[in-house]
N, C-alpha and C positions, 0 to 999 in steps of 0.2 A: 442194576439200575439206580443212577444217582438219587442221592435223597432229595433234591431238588432238581425238578427238571423244568419248568417254568419259571422265568425271571421275569416281572413286569414292572412297568413305569411307577414309582411310588408317588409321583406329583398328582394331587388330586385333581386338578383342574390346569393341564400345562397350557400356556397361552404363549404367542409369539412374543407379546411385550414383557414376560416375566423372562423369557429366554434370552432377551437382548439384555437384560440386566447382568446375564451371568458369562455372556462370550465375549470376546476379545472385540474392541469397536470395529475392526475391521470386518468383521462377519455381518455387520447389520446391511452394508450395501449390497453383499453378496445374496443375502436373504431376500432383498428386494429385487432383484435380477431373476431370481428364481421364480418368484411370485410374479413378476410380471410377464416373463416368457413361459409361463405355466401353459403346456398342451402343444408349445411349438417344436417343429424338427428342426436340428442344426445336422450339417454335415459332419462335423467331427466335434470332438470334445473341446470345450471352451479354451482350454488352453493351446490348443493345436489349431484354433481359427486363424485365418488370416487376419482377419480384424477382430481381435480378441476384445472381448466385453470391457468397458471401462470401469473396472472395479478395484479397489486399493491392494488385493491379493488375486492369486489366481483362483478360479472357480472347480478346478479339477486339475489331476495328473492322472499319468498312466495306469498308477495302481487303482484297483477299482475303489478303495475307501483313499479318501484326501483327508490328512491331518495336515493343516497348515504349519510349519516348522517355527522354531523360537525365532530365528531371523526375521520372520516377517510378523509375528504377532506376539504379544506378551499375554499370557494365559493367568486369569486370576488365581491365586492359589496354588499356580503349576498345574492346574486340571487341565489336561488337553481333552479336545472335543472334535470329532468328523465335521468337517464343513460340508461335504458332499460325498455319494458315492454313485457308480455307474455300472451298469450290469450289461455284459455281452451276450449274454444268453447261450454261451458255448465254452468251450475250453475246459478248465480246471474247475470251474464253478458251476453248480446246477442251480442257479438263481430262477425263481419262479415267475410266470407271469402275473400281472396286476390282477385280482380279482375285485370287481367292481361291486360295491354295496348299494342297498336301496337309497341312502341316504345322499348319495352322490357321490361318496369318498371310495378310495379304494384301497386295497391292504397288497402288500406285495413281500414274499419270503426272500431274504436277501443271505446269501450264503457267507459265514463267517470266515475270516481268512485262514487258509491252511498252508502258506507256504513257509520257506525256510527264513525269511527275513523278519523273525517274530518279534527283533528290538525294536522295531517300529511302532509296537503294542497296538495294532489296528484294530481289534477287538475291543480292548478296554478302551479306546477312546468312542466307540459304539455304546459299549456299556455304561461309560460316562453319559452319554446322550440320553440312554434309557433310564438311568437314575435319576438325573437332573432335570428332564423334560426339555432336553434341547433338541430343535430339530437338524435335518440332514436335508441337503439338495439332492433330487433322486433323477437320473437319467437313464433310460435303456435303450440299449441296440436294437434299431429295426434295419429295413431291408436297405433305405436311404440315409442312414444316419442314426442320430441318437434322438429319442423322443424326451423332452422334458417335462416330467411328470410333476415336479414343483416341488415344494417342501414338503417334509412329512415328518412326523414324532416317529422315534423308535419305540415302539410299545413293549415287545415281547424279544426274549430270546430262549429260544428251546433247545436244550442242550441233548437233548435225544436227537433231534435232526440236524443241529447245529446250523440252526437257523435263527436270524433276527427279523422279526416282522415290522414293516414300516406302514405307517398308516397315513394318507394323505387324500388331498392337496390340502395345505393350511392356507385358507383364504379368509376374508372377513366373513364371507357367507356360511363357511363350515364352522368355523369359530363361533359366530353368533347362533348357530343353532346346536352347539354343542358337542360337536362330533367327537371331542376329544375329551370329555367330561367322564370323569369317574361313575360307573352305574349307580342310579340312585341319586344323581346330583340334582334331579328336578323335585324330590322329596324333600329337601332340604327346607329350611327357612332362608328367607333374604340375608339374615344376618349370617348365618351358617355359610352360605355361598359365598357373603363378600368376604370372611376370615379366609376360608381355605382357597379361593382363587388367588389372594394375595399371599398365602402361605408361604413364609421365609424358613427354609430348614435351619436357622441358627435360633429361631425362635421355637422352644421347645413345648411353651404351652399349645402353640396352634399344631405342633406335629401330635402332641397327645389329643388334642381335639381330632384332627383327621382320623387317627387310628381308632377312635371312638366310634365316629361316624361310619366309618368302614365296617365294623364290627355290628354296629345296629342294623345297617342296611343288608348286609348279608345275613344276620340272623333272621330277619324279616323276609329275605326272599326264600330262606331254606325254610321255614315254617309253612310259607304258601305252597312249596312243592311237597312238603311232607304230606300235606292235607290233600292236594292234588292225586299224588301217586300213592294213598292211602299206605303211607309209612314204610314202602318196600322199593328195592332199587328197580328201575325201569329194565334193567337188563338181567341181573341175576337172581331178583326176588328178594335179595337179603334184607330181612326186616330187623335188623338190628340198629336202632336210631344212632347210636355212639359212632357206627361206620358210614351213616349216609350223608352225603353232601350235596349242596346245590351247584349243578354244573351249568356254566353259561353255555349255550348252543354258539352263540355269537360273541365270543370274547372280547371283541373290540370296544373301544369306547365309544359313548354316544348318549344321548338321550332316549328314554323309553327302553333301555337294556335291561333293567332291573324288574322284569315282569315276567309272569309264570310261563308265558308262550315263548320265552327265550331262555327256558331253563329244562334241563331233566333232572329227576334224584337218580343220584347213582352212589355205588358204593365207593369208597375213598380211592382203590385200586384204580376203579373202572374210570373215574374221575380223572386222575393222574393220566391214564392211557387215552382219554378222549383228548383232554386239553393238549397233550403231545402229538396228536393226530398219528397214534399208532392204533386207534379204533374209531370207525365212523358210522354214520348209519344212511343207508341208501334211501333219499327223500320220498320216492315212490313206492318202493316197497316195505320201507322200514326194516329192512334185514340189516344186520350187524355186519360191518367189513372189517376185517382186520388186516392189518400190515404184515407182510411175510417175514419181518424182523421178529414177529411172535411165534413164527413156526418153532414146533418143537416145546411150547410152554403150555403150562396147564390151560392158557387162556384160548389156544386152538380150538377148544370144545363149544366157544359160541360162535364160530364161523355159521353154524346154519339156525342161530338166534333171530329173533326180532324183538324189535323195542315193545315193550308193554305201555299201552296207552293209557291215561288217565279215564275215568267212567265219563267225567264231564267235558264234553268237546269242546267248551270254551277254555278248557285248560290245556288242550293238544298243544306239542311243539309246534312253532312255525315251520312249516314246509320250506319256506324260502329261506329260513335259515339254516334249516339242516341242508338244503342244498349247497349254501355258501362252503359249510364246514366241509361237506363232502367232495366238493371241487377242491378245495386246498388238500384234502388228504390223498385225493387220486393224483395231485399233482407231485405229492410227496414220497408216494409208496407204489409199489407193487403189491395187489390185493393177494391174501392167502386164499387159498381154494380149497375146499373141505374134501 
């Protein structure tokens, strides 16, 4: 198993305005088009439409991940970004269906490129979007054409499933409600929020401040879960504090996510498997479900286990959040049967 399975966006509070300062200027009218047409159905991809959108560069291409070439745009520091992705829902790639979250946003697992034309560096362009907080336009195939899902941030890459997780749509409303903010953003002072919202990767002092806030928020979250679960893993019952971690049930960004109901205290290896969607928790029965990728491993012994709940009902994990994680787990896996 890889030493790092989950790669996450390091931008503390990605915003569209921040992204516009990083991308070629030709991207900006394209972003506007995706926002203005969010939710609309088109008969074919934009670059194949009879009346193509009047944007300075094409919005798509036949390949699922579209990176505008150097003949069309000039990338700052030569760092290329994907402008859009589209999913056919069939063929070589097993892209997932959007999962709609309670805050009105959606997440979609998008398969990494695995074709022979690796020279295009499709995956590298999406990783640049993830690292720098740069959005992509998202379109998915439906019966009558393509649904424009809108703009989305690339929030995670799961090397175990080879999937990028896209989170959108980016709108004035979703941004103002903090749908893409780092967990714990609400707990910061106004000055801290201001600093971290405007963070520039070239400003070492702000990067240090961001990392300090991340550690402080994670430490506080872990302490609340250690208390709720009485210092023992909710699955294995391991009670060694040094190997216990605070796992987010819903790993996607958004306000109010750094709360005890959105967490489970897990042993470090179980946390890794949970984040990678190799294990999950059935929300009604609280039974532990394992991916059949874990067949023949020592983890197979947990297939008949159940999650241990905190004594205090107010600290119980949210069933709705468990259901969202379980839905994504079921999309990605065949379940290991005991």
